[in-house]
Backbone as JSON Lines, residues from 0, in Angstrom:
{"i":0,"aa":"M","n":[-86.81,-36.11,201.16],"ca":[-85.47,-36.3,201.67],"c":[-84.86,-34.95,202.0]}
{"i":1,"aa":"D","n":[-84.25,-34.86,203.14],"ca":[-83.54,-33.66,203.54],"c":[-82.04,-33.92,203.31]}
{"i":2,"aa":"F","n":[-81.53,-33.4,202.2],"ca":[-80.14,-33.67,201.82],"c":[-79.17,-33.24,202.91]}
{"i":3,"aa":"K","n":[-79.42,-32.1,203.52],"ca":[-78.5,-31.59,204.54],"c":[-78.43,-32.56,205.72]}
{"i":4,"aa":"E","n":[-79.57,-33.01,206.2],"ca":[-79.59,-33.93,207.34],"c":[-78.95,-35.26,206.98]}
{"i":5,"aa":"S","n":[-79.24,-35.77,205.8],"ca":[-78.64,-37.03,205.36],"c":[-77.13,-36.91,205.3]}
{"i":6,"aa":"L","n":[-76.66,-35.87,204.64],"ca":[-75.21,-35.68,204.48],"c":[-74.5,-35.48,205.8]}
{"i":7,"aa":"K","n":[-75.12,-34.74,206.72],"ca":[-74.47,-34.48,208.02],"c":[-74.06,-35.77,208.71]}
{"i":8,"aa":"G","n":[-75.0,-36.7,208.82],"ca":[-74.7,-37.96,209.5],"c":[-73.7,-38.81,208.75]}
{"i":9,"aa":"I","n":[-73.9,-38.93,207.45],"ca":[-73.03,-39.78,206.64],"c":[-71.6,-39.25,206.62]}
{"i":10,"aa":"I","n":[-71.46,-37.96,206.34],"ca":[-70.11,-37.37,206.21],"c":[-69.38,-37.41,207.54]}
{"i":11,"aa":"K","n":[-70.08,-37.14,208.61],"ca":[-69.45,-37.22,209.95],"c":[-68.86,-38.61,210.17]}
{"i":12,"aa":"K","n":[-69.65,-39.64,209.88],"ca":[-69.18,-41.02,210.06],"c":[-68.05,-41.36,209.08]}
{"i":13,"aa":"F","n":[-68.14,-40.87,207.85],"ca":[-67.08,-41.13,206.88],"c":[-65.76,-40.54,207.36]}
{"i":14,"aa":"H","n":[-65.8,-39.33,207.9],"ca":[-64.57,-38.71,208.41],"c":[-64.04,-39.49,209.62]}
{"i":15,"aa":"E","n":[-64.94,-39.89,210.52],"ca":[-64.52,-40.66,211.7],"c":[-63.87,-41.98,211.31]}
{"i":16,"aa":"E","n":[-64.42,-42.64,210.31],"ca":[-63.92,-43.96,209.89],"c":[-62.89,-43.89,208.77]}
{"i":17,"aa":"E","n":[-62.52,-42.66,208.38],"ca":[-61.53,-42.43,207.32],"c":[-61.9,-43.12,206.01]}
{"i":18,"aa":"I","n":[-63.17,-42.94,205.63],"ca":[-63.67,-43.47,204.36],"c":[-63.39,-42.45,203.27]}
{"i":19,"aa":"D","n":[-62.68,-42.87,202.23],"ca":[-62.45,-41.99,201.09],"c":[-63.7,-42.05,200.21]}
{"i":20,"aa":"F","n":[-64.19,-40.89,199.81],"ca":[-65.43,-40.84,199.05],"c":[-65.4,-39.65,198.11]}
{"i":21,"aa":"A","n":[-66.27,-39.71,197.12],"ca":[-66.5,-38.56,196.24],"c":[-67.98,-38.51,195.94]}
{"i":22,"aa":"L","n":[-68.53,-37.34,196.04],"ca":[-69.92,-37.12,195.66],"c":[-70.01,-37.21,194.15]}
{"i":23,"aa":"I","n":[-70.99,-37.96,193.64],"ca":[-71.21,-38.09,192.21],"c":[-72.71,-37.94,191.95]}
{"i":24,"aa":"G","n":[-73.14,-38.06,190.73],"ca":[-74.58,-38.0,190.43],"c":[-75.12,-36.59,190.4]}
{"i":25,"aa":"A","n":[-76.44,-36.48,190.46],"ca":[-77.13,-35.2,190.31],"c":[-76.74,-34.19,191.39]}
{"i":26,"aa":"F","n":[-76.5,-34.65,192.61],"ca":[-76.13,-33.72,193.67],"c":[-74.74,-33.13,193.4]}
{"i":27,"aa":"A","n":[-73.86,-33.93,192.8],"ca":[-72.54,-33.41,192.41],"c":[-72.69,-32.39,191.28]}
{"i":28,"aa":"L","n":[-73.62,-32.64,190.36],"ca":[-73.86,-31.67,189.28],"c":[-74.31,-30.33,189.86]}
{"i":29,"aa":"L","n":[-75.1,-30.39,190.9],"ca":[-75.57,-29.16,191.55],"c":[-74.39,-28.33,192.06]}
{"i":30,"aa":"Q","n":[-73.33,-28.98,192.49],"ca":[-72.14,-28.26,192.96],"c":[-71.42,-27.55,191.82]}
{"i":31,"aa":"L","n":[-71.74,-27.94,190.58],"ca":[-71.2,-27.26,189.39],"c":[-72.14,-26.18,188.89]}
{"i":32,"aa":"G","n":[-73.27,-26.0,189.59],"ca":[-74.26,-25.02,189.17],"c":[-75.23,-25.59,188.16]}
{"i":33,"aa":"I","n":[-75.28,-26.91,188.02],"ca":[-76.15,-27.58,187.06],"c":[-77.27,-28.25,187.84]}
{"i":34,"aa":"E","n":[-78.48,-27.8,187.61],"ca":[-79.61,-28.33,188.37],"c":[-80.3,-29.46,187.65]}
{"i":35,"aa":"R","n":[-80.57,-30.51,188.42],"ca":[-81.41,-31.62,187.96],"c":[-82.09,-32.18,189.19]}
{"i":36,"aa":"A","n":[-83.37,-32.43,189.08],"ca":[-84.12,-32.99,190.21],"c":[-83.53,-34.35,190.57]}
{"i":37,"aa":"T","n":[-83.43,-34.61,191.86],"ca":[-82.93,-35.89,192.32],"c":[-83.63,-36.28,193.61]}
{"i":38,"aa":"R","n":[-83.68,-37.57,193.83],"ca":[-84.31,-38.07,195.05],"c":[-83.33,-38.84,195.91]}
{"i":39,"aa":"D","n":[-82.05,-38.83,195.53],"ca":[-81.07,-39.57,196.32],"c":[-79.72,-38.88,196.28]}
{"i":40,"aa":"I","n":[-78.79,-39.45,197.01],"ca":[-77.41,-38.98,197.03],"c":[-76.56,-40.12,196.51]}
{"i":41,"aa":"D","n":[-75.59,-39.81,195.66],"ca":[-74.72,-40.83,195.08],"c":[-73.28,-40.55,195.46]}
{"i":42,"aa":"F","n":[-72.58,-41.62,195.85],"ca":[-71.17,-41.52,196.22],"c":[-70.36,-42.56,195.46]}
{"i":43,"aa":"L","n":[-69.09,-42.24,195.25],"ca":[-68.1,-43.21,194.82],"c":[-67.26,-43.51,196.05]}
{"i":44,"aa":"I","n":[-67.05,-44.79,196.34],"ca":[-66.2,-45.21,197.46],"c":[-65.24,-46.28,196.96]}
{"i":45,"aa":"S","n":[-64.18,-46.52,197.7],"ca":[-63.29,-47.62,197.36],"c":[-63.97,-48.94,197.69]}
{"i":46,"aa":"D","n":[-63.77,-49.93,196.84],"ca":[-64.33,-51.25,197.13],"c":[-63.8,-51.81,198.44]}
{"i":47,"aa":"D","n":[-62.63,-51.35,198.88],"ca":[-62.06,-51.78,200.16],"c":[-62.9,-51.32,201.35]}
{"i":48,"aa":"D","n":[-63.72,-50.28,201.16],"ca":[-64.5,-49.71,202.25],"c":[-65.97,-50.15,202.26]}
{"i":49,"aa":"T","n":[-66.33,-51.06,201.38],"ca":[-67.74,-51.45,201.23],"c":[-68.35,-51.95,202.54]}
{"i":50,"aa":"E","n":[-67.64,-52.81,203.24],"ca":[-68.17,-53.36,204.5],"c":[-68.29,-52.27,205.57]}
{"i":51,"aa":"K","n":[-67.29,-51.41,205.66],"ca":[-67.35,-50.32,206.65],"c":[-68.51,-49.38,206.34]}
{"i":52,"aa":"V","n":[-68.71,-49.1,205.06],"ca":[-69.81,-48.22,204.66],"c":[-71.15,-48.87,205.02]}
{"i":53,"aa":"E","n":[-71.27,-50.16,204.79],"ca":[-72.52,-50.85,205.13],"c":[-72.8,-50.72,206.63]}
{"i":54,"aa":"K","n":[-71.8,-50.9,207.46],"ca":[-71.99,-50.76,208.91],"c":[-72.41,-49.34,209.28]}
{"i":55,"aa":"I","n":[-71.77,-48.37,208.64],"ca":[-72.12,-46.96,208.89],"c":[-73.57,-46.71,208.5]}
{"i":56,"aa":"M","n":[-73.95,-47.16,207.33],"ca":[-75.31,-46.91,206.86],"c":[-76.34,-47.57,207.77]}
{"i":57,"aa":"H","n":[-76.07,-48.78,208.21],"ca":[-76.99,-49.46,209.13],"c":[-77.08,-48.71,210.46]}
{"i":58,"aa":"S","n":[-75.96,-48.16,210.92],"ca":[-75.97,-47.41,212.19],"c":[-76.77,-46.11,212.07]}
{"i":59,"aa":"L","n":[-76.99,-45.65,210.84],"ca":[-77.74,-44.41,210.59],"c":[-79.18,-44.68,210.15]}
{"i":60,"aa":"T","n":[-79.71,-45.83,210.43],"ca":[-81.08,-46.28,210.14],"c":[-81.31,-46.76,208.71]}
{"i":61,"aa":"Y","n":[-80.29,-46.78,207.89],"ca":[-80.47,-47.22,206.51],"c":[-80.51,-48.75,206.43]}
{"i":62,"aa":"E","n":[-81.32,-49.24,205.52],"ca":[-81.41,-50.67,205.24],"c":[-80.81,-50.94,203.87]}
{"i":63,"aa":"T","n":[-80.17,-52.08,203.72],"ca":[-79.59,-52.45,202.43],"c":[-80.7,-52.84,201.46]}
{"i":64,"aa":"V","n":[-80.74,-52.17,200.31],"ca":[-81.69,-52.5,199.25],"c":[-81.01,-53.46,198.27]}
{"i":65,"aa":"Q","n":[-79.77,-53.12,197.88],"ca":[-78.98,-53.95,196.97],"c":[-77.54,-53.92,197.42]}
{"i":66,"aa":"M","n":[-76.86,-55.06,197.24],"ca":[-75.43,-55.13,197.49],"c":[-74.85,-56.0,196.39]}
{"i":67,"aa":"K","n":[-74.12,-55.36,195.48],"ca":[-73.48,-56.07,194.38],"c":[-71.99,-55.72,194.4]}
{"i":68,"aa":"K","n":[-71.23,-56.35,193.54],"ca":[-69.78,-56.12,193.52],"c":[-69.43,-54.65,193.28]}
{"i":69,"aa":"F","n":[-70.13,-54.01,192.35],"ca":[-69.77,-52.65,191.96],"c":[-70.73,-51.59,192.47]}
{"i":70,"aa":"F","n":[-71.78,-51.99,193.19],"ca":[-72.84,-51.06,193.52],"c":[-73.55,-51.49,194.8]}
{"i":71,"aa":"S","n":[-73.91,-50.52,195.64],"ca":[-74.78,-50.8,196.78],"c":[-75.76,-49.66,196.93]}
{"i":72,"aa":"Q","n":[-76.92,-50.0,197.46],"ca":[-78.0,-49.02,197.58],"c":[-78.65,-49.19,198.95]}
{"i":73,"aa":"Y","n":[-78.94,-48.04,199.58],"ca":[-79.53,-48.04,200.92],"c":[-80.76,-47.14,200.94]}
{"i":74,"aa":"H","n":[-81.71,-47.53,201.79],"ca":[-82.93,-46.76,201.98],"c":[-83.2,-46.66,203.47]}
{"i":75,"aa":"S","n":[-83.58,-45.47,203.91],"ca":[-83.97,-45.3,205.3],"c":[-85.49,-45.25,205.39]}
{"i":76,"aa":"P","n":[-86.05,-45.95,206.36],"ca":[-87.5,-45.86,206.56],"c":[-87.92,-44.46,207.06]}
{"i":77,"aa":"L","n":[-86.94,-43.69,207.53],"ca":[-87.2,-42.31,207.94],"c":[-87.12,-41.43,206.7]}
{"i":78,"aa":"K","n":[-88.22,-40.84,206.3],"ca":[-88.26,-40.05,205.05],"c":[-87.17,-38.99,204.97]}
{"i":79,"aa":"V","n":[-86.81,-38.43,206.1],"ca":[-85.81,-37.35,206.11],"c":[-84.48,-37.83,205.53]}
{"i":80,"aa":"F","n":[-84.16,-39.12,205.66],"ca":[-82.87,-39.64,205.2],"c":[-82.89,-40.22,203.8]}
{"i":81,"aa":"G","n":[-84.01,-40.67,203.31],"ca":[-84.15,-41.09,201.91],"c":[-83.24,-42.2,201.47]}
{"i":82,"aa":"N","n":[-82.78,-42.11,200.2],"ca":[-81.98,-43.14,199.55],"c":[-80.56,-42.65,199.3]}
{"i":83,"aa":"V","n":[-79.6,-43.57,199.44],"ca":[-78.2,-43.27,199.17],"c":[-77.63,-44.44,198.37]}
{"i":84,"aa":"D","n":[-76.97,-44.11,197.26],"ca":[-76.36,-45.12,196.39],"c":[-74.85,-44.97,196.4]}
{"i":85,"aa":"F","n":[-74.15,-46.1,196.27],"ca":[-72.69,-46.1,196.23],"c":[-72.21,-46.89,195.03]}
{"i":86,"aa":"I","n":[-71.28,-46.32,194.29],"ca":[-70.54,-47.03,193.26],"c":[-69.22,-47.43,193.93]}
{"i":87,"aa":"H","n":[-68.83,-48.68,193.77],"ca":[-67.6,-49.19,194.39],"c":[-66.46,-49.11,193.37]}
{"i":88,"aa":"A","n":[-65.47,-48.3,193.66],"ca":[-64.31,-48.17,192.77],"c":[-63.44,-49.41,192.95]}
{"i":89,"aa":"T","n":[-63.25,-50.16,191.85],"ca":[-62.49,-51.4,191.94],"c":[-61.17,-51.35,191.19]}
{"i":90,"aa":"G","n":[-61.04,-50.47,190.25],"ca":[-59.83,-50.44,189.43],"c":[-59.07,-49.14,189.58]}
{"i":91,"aa":"A","n":[-58.02,-49.02,188.78],"ca":[-57.16,-47.84,188.84],"c":[-57.92,-46.56,188.52]}
{"i":92,"aa":"T","n":[-58.82,-46.61,187.53],"ca":[-59.56,-45.4,187.15],"c":[-60.46,-44.94,188.29]}
{"i":93,"aa":"G","n":[-61.21,-45.84,188.88],"ca":[-62.09,-45.47,190.0],"c":[-61.32,-44.9,191.17]}
{"i":94,"aa":"H","n":[-60.18,-45.5,191.49],"ca":[-59.37,-44.99,192.6],"c":[-58.74,-43.63,192.25]}
{"i":95,"aa":"R","n":[-58.42,-43.44,190.98],"ca":[-57.9,-42.12,190.56],"c":[-58.99,-41.06,190.7]}
{"i":96,"aa":"I","n":[-60.24,-41.41,190.34],"ca":[-61.34,-40.45,190.5],"c":[-61.46,-40.03,191.96]}
{"i":97,"aa":"L","n":[-61.35,-40.99,192.87],"ca":[-61.4,-40.67,194.31],"c":[-60.24,-39.75,194.7]}
{"i":98,"aa":"K","n":[-59.04,-40.07,194.23],"ca":[-57.85,-39.28,194.56],"c":[-57.96,-37.85,194.01]}
{"i":99,"aa":"D","n":[-58.51,-37.71,192.8],"ca":[-58.58,-36.4,192.14],"c":[-59.76,-35.54,192.6]}
{"i":100,"aa":"A","n":[-60.72,-36.12,193.31],"ca":[-61.91,-35.38,193.74],"c":[-61.49,-34.16,194.56]}
{"i":101,"aa":"R","n":[-62.24,-33.09,194.42],"ca":[-61.92,-31.82,195.08],"c":[-62.86,-31.56,196.25]}
{"i":102,"aa":"S","n":[-62.28,-31.02,197.33],"ca":[-63.08,-30.68,198.51],"c":[-63.89,-29.42,198.26]}
{"i":103,"aa":"K","n":[-65.12,-29.47,198.75],"ca":[-66.03,-28.32,198.68],"c":[-66.77,-28.28,200.0]}
{"i":104,"aa":"T","n":[-67.22,-27.09,200.35],"ca":[-68.06,-26.96,201.53],"c":[-69.5,-26.87,201.06]}
{"i":105,"aa":"V","n":[-70.32,-27.82,201.52],"ca":[-71.73,-27.89,201.17],"c":[-72.49,-28.05,202.48]}
{"i":106,"aa":"F","n":[-73.45,-27.16,202.72],"ca":[-74.22,-27.19,203.97],"c":[-73.29,-27.12,205.18]}
{"i":107,"aa":"G","n":[-72.16,-26.45,205.05],"ca":[-71.21,-26.35,206.15],"c":[-70.39,-27.62,206.36]}
{"i":108,"aa":"L","n":[-70.48,-28.57,205.44],"ca":[-69.75,-29.83,205.55],"c":[-68.67,-29.89,204.49]}
{"i":109,"aa":"E","n":[-67.54,-30.47,204.84],"ca":[-66.48,-30.65,203.85],"c":[-66.75,-31.95,203.08]}
{"i":110,"aa":"L","n":[-67.03,-31.8,201.8],"ca":[-67.33,-32.92,200.92],"c":[-66.32,-32.97,199.8]}
{"i":111,"aa":"K","n":[-66.02,-34.16,199.34],"ca":[-65.22,-34.3,198.13],"c":[-66.18,-34.57,196.97]}
{"i":112,"aa":"T","n":[-65.99,-33.85,195.87],"ca":[-66.83,-34.0,194.69],"c":[-65.96,-34.4,193.51]}
{"i":113,"aa":"A","n":[-66.41,-35.39,192.76],"ca":[-65.67,-35.83,191.58],"c":[-65.55,-34.68,190.59]}
{"i":114,"aa":"L","n":[-64.44,-34.66,189.86],"ca":[-64.23,-33.66,188.82],"c":[-65.28,-33.81,187.73]}
{"i":115,"aa":"P","n":[-65.64,-32.71,187.05],"ca":[-66.66,-32.79,186.0],"c":[-66.34,-33.81,184.91]}
{"i":116,"aa":"E","n":[-65.07,-33.91,184.52],"ca":[-64.69,-34.89,183.49],"c":[-64.98,-36.31,183.97]}
{"i":117,"aa":"D","n":[-64.74,-36.55,185.27],"ca":[-64.98,-37.87,185.83],"c":[-66.48,-38.15,185.98]}
{"i":118,"aa":"L","n":[-67.25,-37.11,186.28],"ca":[-68.71,-37.28,186.3],"c":[-69.2,-37.71,184.92]}
{"i":119,"aa":"I","n":[-68.66,-37.09,183.88],"ca":[-69.01,-37.47,182.5],"c":[-68.61,-38.92,182.25]}
{"i":120,"aa":"G","n":[-67.39,-39.27,182.63],"ca":[-66.92,-40.64,182.43],"c":[-67.8,-41.67,183.11]}
{"i":121,"aa":"L","n":[-68.23,-41.37,184.34],"ca":[-69.12,-42.29,185.06],"c":[-70.47,-42.41,184.38]}
{"i":122,"aa":"K","n":[-70.95,-41.3,183.81],"ca":[-72.24,-41.34,183.11],"c":[-72.13,-42.12,181.8]}
{"i":123,"aa":"V","n":[-71.02,-41.96,181.08],"ca":[-70.82,-42.74,179.85],"c":[-70.73,-44.23,180.2]}
{"i":124,"aa":"L","n":[-70.0,-44.55,181.25],"ca":[-69.92,-45.93,181.72],"c":[-71.31,-46.47,182.06]}
{"i":125,"aa":"A","n":[-72.1,-45.67,182.77],"ca":[-73.43,-46.12,183.2],"c":[-74.33,-46.45,182.0]}
{"i":126,"aa":"Y","n":[-74.39,-45.56,181.02],"ca":[-75.3,-45.86,179.91],"c":[-74.7,-46.88,178.93]}
{"i":127,"aa":"A","n":[-73.37,-47.0,178.9],"ca":[-72.77,-48.06,178.08],"c":[-73.14,-49.43,178.64]}
{"i":128,"aa":"N","n":[-73.25,-49.52,179.97],"ca":[-73.6,-50.78,180.63],"c":[-75.1,-51.01,180.76]}
{"i":129,"aa":"D","n":[-75.87,-49.93,180.73],"ca":[-77.32,-50.04,180.9],"c":[-78.01,-49.06,179.96]}
{"i":130,"aa":"P","n":[-78.38,-49.5,178.76],"ca":[-79.0,-48.61,177.77],"c":[-80.25,-47.89,178.26]}
{"i":131,"aa":"Q","n":[-80.91,-48.41,179.28],"ca":[-82.1,-47.73,179.82],"c":[-81.73,-46.4,180.48]}
{"i":132,"aa":"R","n":[-80.48,-46.22,180.84],"ca":[-80.01,-44.98,181.47],"c":[-79.58,-43.92,180.45]}
{"i":133,"aa":"E","n":[-79.5,-44.3,179.19],"ca":[-78.88,-43.45,178.18],"c":[-79.5,-42.06,178.11]}
{"i":134,"aa":"E","n":[-80.8,-41.96,178.03],"ca":[-81.44,-40.65,177.87],"c":[-81.11,-39.72,179.05]}
{"i":135,"aa":"R","n":[-81.26,-40.21,180.27],"ca":[-81.0,-39.4,181.46],"c":[-79.52,-39.0,181.56]}
{"i":136,"aa":"D","n":[-78.63,-39.99,181.35],"ca":[-77.2,-39.7,181.48],"c":[-76.72,-38.75,180.38]}
{"i":137,"aa":"K","n":[-77.21,-38.95,179.16],"ca":[-76.83,-38.03,178.08],"c":[-77.35,-36.62,178.35]}
{"i":138,"aa":"S","n":[-78.52,-36.52,178.95],"ca":[-79.07,-35.2,179.3],"c":[-78.16,-34.49,180.3]}
{"i":139,"aa":"D","n":[-77.66,-35.23,181.3],"ca":[-76.73,-34.64,182.27],"c":[-75.43,-34.21,181.59]}
{"i":140,"aa":"I","n":[-74.93,-35.05,180.7],"ca":[-73.7,-34.71,179.98],"c":[-73.92,-33.47,179.12]}
{"i":141,"aa":"H","n":[-75.07,-33.35,178.49],"ca":[-75.39,-32.15,177.7],"c":[-75.36,-30.91,178.58]}
{"i":142,"aa":"K","n":[-75.86,-31.02,179.8],"ca":[-75.86,-29.87,180.72],"c":[-74.44,-29.47,181.1]}
{"i":143,"aa":"I","n":[-73.57,-30.45,181.3],"ca":[-72.16,-30.14,181.59],"c":[-71.53,-29.48,180.37]}
{"i":144,"aa":"N","n":[-71.83,-30.01,179.18],"ca":[-71.31,-29.45,177.94],"c":[-71.75,-27.99,177.78]}
{"i":145,"aa":"E","n":[-73.0,-27.72,178.09],"ca":[-73.53,-26.35,177.99],"c":[-72.8,-25.41,178.96]}
{"i":146,"aa":"A","n":[-72.56,-25.87,180.18],"ca":[-71.82,-25.05,181.15],"c":[-70.4,-24.79,180.64]}
{"i":147,"aa":"Y","n":[-69.8,-25.79,180.03],"ca":[-68.46,-25.65,179.45],"c":[-68.47,-24.63,178.3]}
{"i":148,"aa":"R","n":[-69.41,-24.77,177.4],"ca":[-69.48,-23.87,176.23],"c":[-69.82,-22.43,176.64]}
{"i":149,"aa":"N","n":[-70.52,-22.28,177.76],"ca":[-70.84,-20.94,178.27],"c":[-69.74,-20.37,179.16]}
{"i":150,"aa":"G","n":[-68.62,-21.1,179.28],"ca":[-67.48,-20.61,180.06],"c":[-67.66,-20.7,181.57]}
{"i":151,"aa":"K","n":[-68.65,-21.47,182.03],"ca":[-68.89,-21.57,183.48],"c":[-67.97,-22.59,184.15]}
{"i":152,"aa":"I","n":[-67.49,-23.56,183.38],"ca":[-66.55,-24.55,183.9],"c":[-65.48,-24.81,182.86]}
{"i":153,"aa":"I","n":[-64.34,-25.27,183.32],"ca":[-63.23,-25.64,182.44],"c":[-63.15,-27.16,182.42]}
{"i":154,"aa":"L","n":[-62.99,-27.72,181.24],"ca":[-62.91,-29.16,181.08],"c":[-61.68,-29.57,180.29]}
{"i":155,"aa":"D","n":[-61.15,-30.72,180.63],"ca":[-60.08,-31.34,179.86],"c":[-60.75,-32.29,178.86]}
{"i":156,"aa":"L","n":[-60.92,-31.83,177.63],"ca":[-61.63,-32.62,176.63],"c":[-60.87,-33.89,176.24]}
{"i":157,"aa":"K","n":[-59.56,-33.86,176.35],"ca":[-58.77,-35.05,176.05],"c":[-59.12,-36.17,177.03]}
{"i":158,"aa":"K","n":[-59.28,-35.82,178.29],"ca":[-59.66,-36.8,179.31],"c":[-61.08,-37.33,179.03]}
{"i":159,"aa":"I","n":[-61.98,-36.44,178.65],"ca":[-63.35,-36.85,178.33],"c":[-63.35,-37.78,177.12]}
{"i":160,"aa":"E","n":[-62.56,-37.42,176.1],"ca":[-62.47,-38.26,174.91],"c":[-62.0,-39.67,175.26]}
{"i":161,"aa":"R","n":[-61.04,-39.79,176.19],"ca":[-60.55,-41.12,176.6],"c":[-61.68,-41.97,177.19]}
{"i":162,"aa":"Y","n":[-62.55,-41.34,177.99],"ca":[-63.68,-42.09,178.55],"c":[-64.57,-42.63,177.43]}
{"i":163,"aa":"Y","n":[-64.92,-41.76,176.49],"ca":[-65.78,-42.2,175.39],"c":[-65.11,-43.31,174.59]}
{"i":164,"aa":"K","n":[-63.82,-43.18,174.38],"ca":[-63.09,-44.2,173.62],"c":[-63.06,-45.52,174.4]}
{"i":165,"aa":"N","n":[-62.79,-45.46,175.7],"ca":[-62.74,-46.67,176.52],"c":[-64.06,-47.43,176.53]}
{"i":166,"aa":"F","n":[-65.16,-46.71,176.47],"ca":[-66.48,-47.34,176.53],"c":[-67.12,-47.48,175.15]}
{"i":167,"aa":"E","n":[-66.28,-47.31,174.1],"ca":[-66.69,-47.49,172.72],"c":[-67.91,-46.64,172.36]}
{"i":168,"aa":"K","n":[-67.83,-45.36,172.71],"ca":[-68.92,-44.41,172.44],"c":[-68.4,-43.17,171.7]}
{"i":169,"aa":"M","n":[-67.43,-43.37,170.81],"ca":[-66.83,-42.24,170.1],"c":[-67.81,-41.5,169.21]}
{"i":170,"aa":"D","n":[-68.8,-42.18,168.66],"ca":[-69.81,-41.47,167.87],"c":[-70.55,-40.46,168.75]}
{"i":171,"aa":"D","n":[-70.84,-40.86,169.98],"ca":[-71.5,-39.94,170.92],"c":[-70.58,-38.77,171.24]}
{"i":172,"aa":"Y","n":[-69.29,-39.04,171.41],"ca":[-68.33,-37.97,171.7],"c":[-68.32,-36.95,170.57]}
{"i":173,"aa":"R","n":[-68.18,-37.44,169.35],"ca":[-68.11,-36.53,168.2],"c":[-69.41,-35.74,168.04]}
{"i":174,"aa":"Q","n":[-70.53,-36.38,168.28],"ca":[-71.82,-35.71,168.14],"c":[-71.98,-34.57,169.14]}
{"i":175,"aa":"L","n":[-71.57,-34.79,170.37],"ca":[-71.77,-33.78,171.4],"c":[-70.61,-32.78,171.49]}
{"i":176,"aa":"W","n":[-69.4,-33.27,171.47],"ca":[-68.25,-32.41,171.72],"c":[-67.66,-31.87,170.44]}
{"i":177,"aa":"G","n":[-67.94,-32.5,169.31],"ca":[-67.51,-31.99,168.01],"c":[-66.09,-32.34,167.66]}
{"i":178,"aa":"E","n":[-65.9,-32.59,166.39],"ca":[-64.57,-32.93,165.87],"c":[-63.55,-31.84,166.18]}
{"i":179,"aa":"S","n":[-63.98,-30.58,166.12],"ca":[-63.03,-29.49,166.3],"c":[-62.48,-29.41,167.72]}
{"i":180,"aa":"H","n":[-63.17,-30.06,168.68],"ca":[-62.7,-30.0,170.07],"c":[-61.92,-31.25,170.48]}
{"i":181,"aa":"Q","n":[-61.75,-32.21,169.58],"ca":[-61.05,-33.44,169.95],"c":[-59.65,-33.13,170.43]}
{"i":182,"aa":"G","n":[-59.33,-33.73,171.6],"ca":[-57.98,-33.62,172.14],"c":[-57.65,-32.27,172.71]}
{"i":183,"aa":"G","n":[-58.62,-31.4,172.91],"ca":[-58.32,-30.06,173.41],"c":[-58.67,-29.87,174.85]}
{"i":184,"aa":"E","n":[-58.4,-28.66,175.29],"ca":[-58.73,-28.26,176.65],"c":[-59.05,-26.78,176.58]}
{"i":185,"aa":"N","n":[-60.1,-26.34,177.27],"ca":[-60.32,-24.91,177.27],"c":[-59.67,-24.32,178.5]}
{"i":186,"aa":"G","n":[-59.42,-23.08,178.5],"ca":[-58.81,-22.48,179.69],"c":[-58.13,-21.29,179.31]}
């Protein structure tokens, strides 16, 4: 997969169609300086834009692999374009993540990337709903934690704690972030 080529077409169409989006997943981690091998691109979009996104993806040679209420997945038969996954934001939290996402220039393209705290929240949600994802998602969260502890990124730990509490994973929060950091923020 050529991430640059994939993103060029998708982002151009998203801007033309005024699709609100945020880059999430491993490629978003890379924008924080955290490397993890990935074979796809992951986006958060509003559930209101699901049909428009599907039309865009089909116009770019992608075929629908899965279409569910909260998730859609596309694959292009052209290797250069690879796989693209979308999480559909349906509630206030998902729409807030989209609103709070920050613009970055990647490959000369203006992309919105979810905040690190929200990336953590999405990963906690993912493994809370699918235990098979736990090892991979916790590994990504550990990498964000390491960047935070090394002073490479600033995090709002109170916001992170709320995600863990909402998804009933407070033992995981205490184990990774520590009791001494509860309710804090570095900066």
